[in-house]
Every structure is written in C-alpha cells, then in structure tokens.
BAFIRO-151846 format. One line per field, with one value per atom (N, C-alpha, C, O): x, y, z; residue number from 1. Coordinates in steps of 0.02 Angstrom, whole numbers, plus 50000, padded with zeros to 5 digits. Layout:
N
xx = c(X	...)
yy = c(Y	...)
zz = c(Z	...)
k = c(NUM	...)
//
This chain:
206
xx = c(49441	49440	49431	49397	49462	49458	49386	49363	49351	49281	49237	49195	49248	49209	49223	49177	49288	49305	49275	49253	49276	49246	49171	49143	49139	49066	49046	48993	49088	49072	49108	49103	49143	49180	49229	49233	49266	49312	49384	49402	49426	49497	49530	49511	49579	49616	49660	49691	49662	49702	49778	49797	49818	49890	49922	49901	49973	50007	50056	50086	50064	50106	50181	50215	50205	50276	50321	50308	50375	50421	50455	50469	50469	50504	50564	50566	50613	50669	50645	50596	50680	50663	50657	50699	50606	50594	50607	50572	50658	50674	50619	50622	50570	50515	50457	50409	50461	50404	50389	50330	50438	50422	50386	50339	50407	50373	50301	50254	50293	50225	50181	50123	50210	50172	50156	50102	50202	50190	50130	50090	50124	50066	50001	49950	50003	49944	49924	49865	49975	49962	49931	49886	49956	49927	49853	49811	49838	49769	49726	49669	49753	49716	49706	49654	49756	49748	49690	49653	49683	49627	49561	49512	49560	49500	49480	49421	49529	49514	49510	49473	49548	49546	49567	49613	49531	49549	49536	49559	49499	49482	49544	49544	49594	49656	49705	49723	49727	49776	49846	49885	49860	49922	49913	49872	49950	49950	50022	50063	50038	50107	50114	50069	50170	50192	50221	50269	50193	50215	50232	50228	50250	50264	50332	50370	50346	50411	50431	50490	50383	50401	50423	50449	50413	50436	50508	50536	50537	50605	50653	50651	50697	50740	50782	50815	50778	50819	50796	50830	50738	50714	50668	50621	50683	50636	50570	50567	50516	50449	50397	50411	50338	50282	50272	50282	50252	50240	50170	50127	50162	50101	50118	50156	50092	50106	50058	49997	50086	50045	50044	50097	49985	49976	49935	49886	49955	49916	49886	49921	49820	49784	49769	49735	49794	49781	49721	49719	49674	49613	49603	49637	49555	49542	49501	49506	49462	49418	49396	49397	49376	49354	49291	49278	49252	49193	49213	49176	49270	49295	49314	49301	49345	49362	49300	49301	49246	49184	49155	49127	49162	49139	49176	49149	49239	49280	49265	49288	49227	49220	49195	49224	49142	49114	49162	49169	49194	49240	49299	49322	49324	49379	49358	49398	49297	49272	49272	49294	49247	49246	49317	49327	49365	49435	49469	49527	49431	49459	49484	49522	49463	49487	49428	49409	49398	49342	49364	49421	49317	49332	49327	49285	49371	49370	49338	49372	49275	49237	49259	49245	49293	49313	49374	49390	49408	49467	49451	49441	49449	49429	49479	49469	49533	49581	49649	49654	49700	49766	49770	49727	49823	49830	49856	49911	49817	49839	49903	49913	49945	50005	49996	49965	50023	50018	50062	50113	50043	50080	50095	50153	50044	50052	50083	50074	50120	50159	50133	50106	50144	50127	50166	50180	50184	50215	50161	50177	50098	50042	50032	50012	50046	50046	49982	49986	49925	49862	49852	49811	49890	49885	49946	49947	49997	50059	50049	50015	50080	50073	50000	49980	49961	49890	49874	49892	49841	49827	49755	49731	49719	49651	49652	49677	49624	49625	49587	49599	49540	49503	49549	49531	49607	49654	49691	49734	49675	49705	49654	49669	49595	49544	49565	49602	49543	49558	49505	49459	49511	49473	49524	49578	49505	49552	49520	49465	49555	49534	49590	49648	49573	49625	49608	49549	49658	49649	49609	49618	49566	49531	49570	49549	49626	49667	49718	49764	49712	49761	49830	49879	49836	49901	49941	50002	49909	49946	49915	49876	49931	49905	49923	49981	49873	49883	49837	49778	49866	49825	49821	49872	49762	49750	49728	49674	49769	49754	49732	49771	49671	49649	49650	49612	49693	49702	49695	49702	49680	49668	49733	49776	49740	49801	49818	49776	49880	49904	49890	49922	49844	49830	49891	49929	49902	49964	49974	50031	49920	49930	49954	49994	49928	49949	50022	50059	50042	50111	50159	50212	50140	50185	50199	50255	50148	50157	50213	50251	50217	50268	50336	50387	50338	50403	50434	50496	50393	50419	50461	50514	50437	50474	50541	50593	50540	50603	50652	50712	50626	50668	50701	50761	50663	50691	50743	50796	50728	50773	50840	50893	50838	50899	50936	50992	50906	50936	50933	50887	50982	50982	50980	50950	51010	51008	50937	50919	50897	50827	50788	50743	50806	50774	50784	50737	50845	50860	50820	50794	50815	50777	50703	50673	50675	50605	50591	50540	50636	50626	50626	50588	50669	50670	50603	50578	50575	50509	50456	50413	50459	50408	50414	50364	50475	50484	50457	50427	50468	50443	50367	50336	50338	50264	50230	50168	50270	50243	50196	50157	50199	50155	50084	50041	50071	50003	49960	49986	49894	49851	49861	49900	49826	49839	49829	49870	49773	49759	49812	49837	49830	49880	49947	49987	49962	50025	50033	50086	49980	49981	49992	50033	49956	49962	50031	50057	50059	50125	50180	50230	50171	50221	50213	50258	50156	50140	50189	50205	50213	50261	50322	50347	50348	50405	50386	50426	50326	50304	50298	50312	50277	50272	50337	50340	50391	50458	50483	50515	50470	50495	50460	50489	50399	50364	50403	50413	50425	50464	50531	50553	50564	50629	50625	50668	50573	50565	50555	50584	50515	50502	50563	50572	50603	50665	50711	50743	50713	50752	50722	50758	50657	50624	50638	50652	50635	50651	50723	50738	50769	50839	50858	50907	50821	50836	50791	50795	50746	50697	50656	50644	50635	50596	50530	50498	50512	50448	50419	50456	50355	50324	50324	50301)
yy = c(51146	51081	51022	50973	51026	50970	50956	50900	51009	51000	50975	50932	51002	50981	50907	50868	50888	50819	50770	50716	50790	50747	50740	50685	50798	50797	50755	50722	50755	50718	50650	50613	50634	50570	50562	50510	50616	50617	50621	50671	50572	50578	50633	50644	50666	50718	50683	50632	50710	50677	50689	50738	50644	50653	50617	50561	50647	50614	50560	50569	50506	50451	50460	50412	50521	50534	50535	50572	50494	50495	50562	50597	50580	50641	50621	50565	50666	50649	50632	50660	50586	50564	50623	50668	50624	50676	50647	50601	50672	50643	50652	50620	50693	50703	50654	50654	50614	50566	50523	50516	50495	50454	50493	50468	50556	50597	50614	50613	50629	50641	50580	50585	50521	50458	50446	50421	50464	50455	50496	50473	50556	50598	50568	50567	50542	50509	50448	50437	50409	50349	50366	50332	50417	50440	50458	50441	50492	50512	50450	50446	50402	50342	50298	50266	50298	50260	50286	50248	50352	50384	50365	50351	50365	50350	50277	50262	50232	50160	50128	50079	50154	50124	50050	50030	50010	49939	49898	49841	49927	49890	49880	49835	49922	49913	49871	49889	49815	49774	49806	49801	49839	49876	49924	49911	49978	50026	50040	50059	50030	50036	50083	50088	50117	50155	50105	50070	50100	50052	50088	50149	50050	50080	50114	50113	50143	50171	50227	50235	50267	50322	50298	50337	50233	50203	50178	50156	50180	50157	50216	50259	50219	50278	50293	50250	50357	50381	50362	50377	50330	50308	50359	50382	50378	50422	50386	50325	50424	50393	50445	50505	50423	50469	50502	50471	50566	50602	50584	50626	50519	50493	50445	50397	50458	50415	50356	50365	50295	50235	50208	50200	50194	50168	50104	50099	50055	49993	49987	49988	49979	49962	49888	49862	49854	49780	49768	49794	49729	49715	49639	49600	49619	49548	49517	49457	49558	49534	49593	49650	49579	49633	49666	49724	49630	49661	49718	49768	49713	49768	49827	49884	49813	49866	49903	49965	49867	49900	49942	49995	49919	49958	50024	50073	50026	50085	50139	50195	50122	50166	50235	50285	50240	50305	50346	50407	50312	50347	50374	50430	50335	50358	50416	50461	50415	50471	50534	50587	50530	50589	50614	50673	50568	50588	50614	50635	50614	50642	50592	50609	50528	50475	50437	50384	50462	50427	50361	50353	50313	50247	50251	50287	50215	50209	50140	50089	50141	50078	50036	49976	50067	50029	49984	49941	49994	49955	49909	49931	49845	49796	49739	49695	49739	49684	49707	49755	49673	49677	49623	49580	49627	49576	49511	49511	49457	49394	49367	49371	49338	49304	49228	49207	49188	49116	49093	49124	49039	49011	49065	49073	49100	49157	49138	49082	49185	49170	49211	49266	49183	49215	49181	49121	49217	49185	49149	49109	49162	49126	49061	49062	49004	48939	48925	48898	48944	48925	48964	48945	49020	49059	49051	49079	49013	49007	48958	48908	48973	48932	48920	48864	48973	48970	49013	49072	48984	49020	49046	49061	49050	49075	49150	49188	49173	49246	49288	49348	49257	49295	49323	49371	49292	49315	49378	49402	49404	49468	49524	49580	49511	49564	49616	49600	49677	49731	49786	49780	49837	49898	49954	49953	50004	50057	50125	50138	50169	50238	50284	50263	50345	50395	50462	50478	50502	50566	50615	50617	50653	50705	50771	50819	50772	50830	50837	50796	50887	50895	50908	50896	50933	50951	50891	50897	50834	50775	50712	50677	50697	50636	50575	50565	50534	50475	50419	50430	50359	50299	50256	50245	50233	50191	50122	50115	50072	50004	49966	49962	49938	49900	49826	49804	49788	49718	49675	49699	49610	49564	49534	49515	49529	49503	49433	49388	49425	49360	49345	49301	49381	49368	49386	49430	49354	49366	49439	49462	49476	49545	49588	49634	49573	49610	49596	49641	49533	49514	49544	49568	49542	49568	49643	49666	49681	49752	49766	49814	49722	49731	49705	49739	49645	49617	49658	49663	49688	49725	49785	49798	49820	49879	49855	49885	49802	49780	49753	49763	49718	49692	49748	49745	49799	49856	49891	49909	49903	49938	49901	49933	49835	49795	49786	49761	49806	49792	49854	49861	49899	49961	49948	49988	49894	49879	49867	49885	49836	49824	49890	49900	49936	50002	50036	50062	50034	50065	50032	50065	49966	49928	49948	49959	49951	49968	50040	50054	50084	50154	50161	50201	50123	50125	50101	50129	50049	50024	50077	50087	50111	50162	50222	50249	50241	50298	50280	50322	50219	50196	50194	50205	50180	50175	50241	50246	50294	50358	50394	50436	50378	50414	50387	50416	50332	50303	50341	50377	50331	50354	50306	50258	50318	50279	50205	50164	50187	50116	50086	50032	50121	50097	50093	50048	50137	50137	50073	50042	50053	49991	49931	49888	49929	49872	49869	49815	49927	49929	49901	49874	49907	49881	49806	49775	49778	49711	49655	49611	49656	49605	49603	49550	49663	49666	49638	49604	49653	49630	49554	49524	49523	49450	49417	49371	49440	49412	49435	49396	49496	49523	49491	49487	49469	49435	49372	49360	49334	49274	49292	49260	49343	49363	49390	49376	49429	49458	49403	49405	49353	49299	49252	49221	49246	49208	49241	49208	49309	49347	49339	49329	49342	49335	49268	49263	49215	49148	49142	49112	49172	49168	49207	49191	49260	49303	49289	49323	49239	49224	49285	49300	49321	49383	49370	49318	49417	49417	49488	49536	49495	49562	49597	49653)
zz = c(49917	49882	49930	49914	49990	50035	50057	50053	50080	50103	50046	50056	49987	49929	49913	49899	49916	49901	49951	49933	50016	50067	50054	50056	50041	50031	49970	49970	49918	49858	49855	49806	49910	49915	49857	49826	49845	49789	49813	49845	49798	49816	49774	49717	49804	49768	49715	49730	49654	49602	49613	49645	49587	49590	49532	49515	49500	49444	49469	49522	49432	49455	49437	49420	49439	49419	49480	49527	49481	49538	49546	49498	49609	49626	49670	49695	49679	49723	49794	49819	49826	49894	49940	49939	49982	50031	50100	50121	50136	50201	50252	50305	50238	50286	50274	50313	50223	50212	50273	50289	50308	50366	50420	50451	50432	50482	50460	50500	50395	50370	50379	50399	50364	50373	50445	50462	50490	50562	50585	50626	50559	50579	50552	50587	50491	50463	50503	50517	50522	50562	50629	50652	50662	50725	50716	50758	50662	50649	50637	50661	50599	50584	50645	50652	50689	50751	50792	50823	50793	50829	50796	50830	50728	50692	50699	50708	50694	50692	50761	50770	50808	50875	50873	50837	50912	50919	50856	50850	50809	50747	50702	50660	50711	50673	50714	50770	50687	50722	50720	50767	50664	50657	50597	50552	50596	50542	50522	50564	50458	50435	50377	50334	50375	50316	50266	50283	50207	50157	50092	50089	50041	49976	49973	50021	49916	49903	49950	49966	49973	50017	50086	50126	50099	50163	50158	50208	50099	50088	50092	50048	50142	50151	50087	50059	50066	50011	49942	49893	49936	49871	49839	49870	49776	49740	49732	49726	49732	49730	49710	49710	49693	49687	49755	49807	49754	49817	49844	49852	49857	49883	49940	49930	49998	50057	50055	50052	50056	50059	50130	50162	50155	50223	50219	50182	50259	50264	50334	50384	50334	50396	50396	50351	50446	50452	50498	50554	50473	50510	50514	50480	50555	50565	50508	50495	50473	50419	50376	50399	50314	50271	50297	50282	50337	50367	50413	50418	50446	50487	50443	50461	50386	50340	50318	50312	50305	50285	50342	50329	50404	50461	50467	50494	50443	50450	50397	50404	50346	50288	50306	50283	50346	50362	50406	50397	50454	50497	50457	50470	50410	50369	50324	50312	50300	50260	50301	50278	50363	50406	50421	50433	50421	50433	50370	50372	50314	50252	50202	50156	50210	50166	50136	50162	50081	50052	50021	49998	50021	49991	49916	49889	49883	49811	49795	49797	49779	49773	49714	49711	49666	49605	49618	49577	49674	49691	49749	49806	49735	49787	49794	49836	49754	49757	49733	49694	49755	49724	49670	49665	49629	49577	49610	49637	49608	49641	49610	49549	49652	49628	49638	49686	49593	49602	49660	49675	49693	49748	49801	49822	49821	49865	49932	49957	49960	50021	50080	50073	50139	50202	50258	50253	50310	50368	50409	50453	50394	50425	50386	50328	50418	50383	50344	50289	50371	50336	50272	50230	50263	50202	50156	50101	50179	50141	50084	50091	50026	49966	49949	49933	49951	49939	49878	49875	49829	49767	49762	49707	49818	49818	49804	49846	49748	49734	49783	49788	49821	49871	49926	49959	49935	49986	49965	50002	49905	49882	49885	49863	49911	49915	49968	50015	49960	50006	50000	49959	50040	50033	50024	50053	49985	49967	49977	49952	50012	50023	50001	49998	49985	49965	49995	50007	50006	50039	49994	49934	50026	49992	49992	49961	50027	50035	49977	49973	49934	49880	49906	49870	49967	49995	50020	50030	50031	50054	50025	50058	49961	49930	49972	49990	49986	50027	50004	49990	50001	49986	50048	50081	50064	50123	50099	50071	50110	50091	50155	50203	50156	50213	50195	50151	50228	50211	50274	50330	50263	50318	50344	50304	50408	50440	50413	50414	50391	50368	50295	50267	50264	50193	50152	50173	50095	50057	50037	50035	50021	50000	50060	50052	50119	50179	50195	50214	50187	50201	50150	50169	50086	50035	50043	50032	50062	50072	50122	50115	50173	50226	50204	50214	50175	50155	50099	50095	50055	49999	50022	49994	50072	50098	50127	50114	50166	50198	50146	50152	50094	50042	50002	49988	49984	49948	49990	49966	50055	50098	50103	50107	50102	50109	50044	50044	49988	49922	49877	49837	49882	49843	49767	49731	49744	49672	49649	49593	49690	49672	49673	49632	49718	49717	49650	49621	49624	49559	49503	49458	49507	49457	49458	49406	49518	49525	49503	49473	49519	49500	49424	49397	49390	49316	49288	49239	49319	49297	49308	49264	49365	49380	49332	49310	49317	49271	49201	49168	49180	49116	49114	49061	49172	49176	49188	49187	49201	49225	49179	49201	49113	49066	49065	49032	49100	49104	49155	49198	49150	49204	49263	49257	49319	49380	49368	49388	49335	49322	49276	49290	49224	49177	49210	49194	49256	49292	49332	49332	49367	49405	49359	49374	49303	49258	49224	49211	49210	49178	49222	49197	49287	49335	49349	49378	49330	49354	49331	49371	49268	49249	49294	49311	49313	49358	49426	49458	49448	49515	49517	49569	49463	49463	49480	49520	49448	49462	49530	49566	49548	49611	49671	49726	49661	49716	49737	49797	49688	49702	49734	49782	49707	49734	49805	49847	49818	49885	49937	49992	49919	49967	49973	50025	49921	49927	49978	50019	49974	50023	50093	50142	50098	50163	50194	50254	50154	50180	50202	50254	50163	50179	50242	50276	50257	50314	50374	50425	50367	50419	50436	50495	50385	50393	50430	50421	50473	50506	50504	50512	50495	50493	50560	50566)
k = c(1	1	1	1	2	2	2	2	3	3	3	3	4	4	4	4	5	5	5	5	6	6	6	6	7	7	7	7	8	8	8	8	9	9	9	9	10	10	10	10	11	11	11	11	12	12	12	12	13	13	13	13	14	14	14	14	15	15	15	15	16	16	16	16	17	17	17	17	18	18	18	18	19	19	19	19	20	20	20	20	21	21	21	21	22	22	22	22	23	23	23	23	24	24	24	24	25	25	25	25	26	26	26	26	27	27	27	27	28	28	28	28	29	29	29	29	30	30	30	30	31	31	31	31	32	32	32	32	33	33	33	33	34	34	34	34	35	35	35	35	36	36	36	36	37	37	37	37	38	38	38	38	39	39	39	39	40	40	40	40	41	41	41	41	42	42	42	42	43	43	43	43	44	44	44	44	45	45	45	45	46	46	46	46	47	47	47	47	48	48	48	48	49	49	49	49	50	50	50	50	51	51	51	51	52	52	52	52	53	53	53	53	54	54	54	54	55	55	55	55	56	56	56	56	57	57	57	57	58	58	58	58	59	59	59	59	60	60	60	60	61	61	61	61	62	62	62	62	63	63	63	63	64	64	64	64	65	65	65	65	66	66	66	66	67	67	67	67	68	68	68	68	69	69	69	69	70	70	70	70	71	71	71	71	72	72	72	72	73	73	73	73	74	74	74	74	75	75	75	75	76	76	76	76	77	77	77	77	78	78	78	78	79	79	79	79	80	80	80	80	81	81	81	81	82	82	82	82	83	83	83	83	84	84	84	84	85	85	85	85	86	86	86	86	87	87	87	87	88	88	88	88	89	89	89	89	90	90	90	90	91	91	91	91	92	92	92	92	93	93	93	93	94	94	94	94	95	95	95	95	96	96	96	96	97	97	97	97	98	98	98	98	99	99	99	99	100	100	100	100	101	101	101	101	102	102	102	102	103	103	103	103	104	104	104	104	105	105	105	105	106	106	106	106	107	107	107	107	108	108	108	108	109	109	109	109	110	110	110	110	111	111	111	111	112	112	112	112	113	113	113	113	114	114	114	114	115	115	115	115	116	116	116	116	117	117	117	117	118	118	118	118	119	119	119	119	120	120	120	120	121	121	121	121	122	122	122	122	123	123	123	123	124	124	124	124	125	125	125	125	126	126	126	126	127	127	127	127	128	128	128	128	129	129	129	129	130	130	130	130	131	131	131	131	132	132	132	132	133	133	133	133	134	134	134	134	135	135	135	135	136	136	136	136	137	137	137	137	138	138	138	138	139	139	139	139	140	140	140	140	141	141	141	141	142	142	142	142	143	143	143	143	144	144	144	144	145	145	145	145	146	146	146	146	147	147	147	147	148	148	148	148	149	149	149	149	150	150	150	150	151	151	151	151	152	152	152	152	153	153	153	153	154	154	154	154	155	155	155	155	156	156	156	156	157	157	157	157	158	158	158	158	159	159	159	159	160	160	160	160	161	161	161	161	162	162	162	162	163	163	163	163	164	164	164	164	165	165	165	165	166	166	166	166	167	167	167	167	168	168	168	168	169	169	169	169	170	170	170	170	171	171	171	171	172	172	172	172	173	173	173	173	174	174	174	174	175	175	175	175	176	176	176	176	177	177	177	177	178	178	178	178	179	179	179	179	180	180	180	180	181	181	181	181	182	182	182	182	183	183	183	183	184	184	184	184	185	185	185	185	186	186	186	186	187	187	187	187	188	188	188	188	189	189	189	189	190	190	190	190	191	191	191	191	192	192	192	192	193	193	193	193	194	194	194	194	195	195	195	195	196	196	196	196	197	197	197	197	198	198	198	198	199	199	199	199	200	200	200	200	201	201	201	201	202	202	202	202	203	203	203	203	204	204	204	204	205	205	205	205	206	206	206	206)
//
C-alpha cells in the first residue's frame, strides 16, 4: 500500500476517533522529525511535534501532527517533491487554516492582524498506513504557525482544558475528516482567545 500510495500521491486514510494516550507518541514523532530534517535541510527553520499527540497523557487520534516552519510559502512549494519522495504526498485541497479575527503572534508585524492570507499553509500526509502523519508547513511568525505552538503548551499546562477539548473531539468523531475539523471550530474560536490570554499572562515564547 505504501509504494502504491506514493506513486498515486494518496495519503493513507485514518478515522478521526480518539484512542487512549500512547506514551511512545513523542518518540515516534522524534523519528519523523529526524527524517524530515534530513529531507528539508536548511529550508526548515524548525520542525515541531504539534497537536494532541504532543500533549503528555492526552487521549488523541492516533495521528502524529508535525509542523515545518519555513521562511515563505514558496519554500513550502519547493519542498513538495522531496516530501513526496520521503512518503508524504501533498494534499492540494488543503491550503489554509480557519482564520481567526484579531490574530495573534509574538512577531509584532503579525500581531493583532486580521489578514486571512496569514493563515495560508501547505499540507502533506503520510502514505504509510502504519503511521498516519499530518505535515503542516507554515510560515515563521504567521498566526497559524504561532497558534500551533502555543496550543500545545497551553493544553499541557491546563489539564481541565484537555478534558474539555477531548469531549469536543469525541462529539465530532462521527464526521469525516473535513466535517471533523468544522465541528471543532466553534470551540477553537473561544479557545484561541483563551490560549493567547494564557500566553500573555505567562510571557510565552515559542
């Protein structure tokens, strides 16, 4: 299936149902990051394990989310063929995250900026059915890149919010992948404000 999926540029499917926390998720993510560092080289400014599987002890979909930070979306486009050869075909239908109003960033020029273009990204997914992985390529300092990082730290520091988010994910689990994302969005709108209030109070930095 892997070779076929790479040849046809087809990500391996995975259901959006949360499973009990796996203590090996960080180690699995570390191996993926090492592989991506080799693939991306200097074009990646940083590569991070993000999403629920990056939060210790939190139940989540068995899908590792990784963020590659780049200087510009043109760099993300340059990486497309190399990532395909590494087993991560691009999903052309996904080109943006859902913009939030009054978007935040520790980079002053992007802070309190409502330009929806600052939520654009490139998205790849693993062709390997044995290790479902999502690769989000975002631009350094843009609000979507920043939120992916602050969200993990906010959840890690607030177990009550973890429980809240997990309940939202379980309720959304009967949707397909697109519907799953949309079903969570009302919670994310409020949580975006709450996470950044926490970030401001703790002087958070990525």
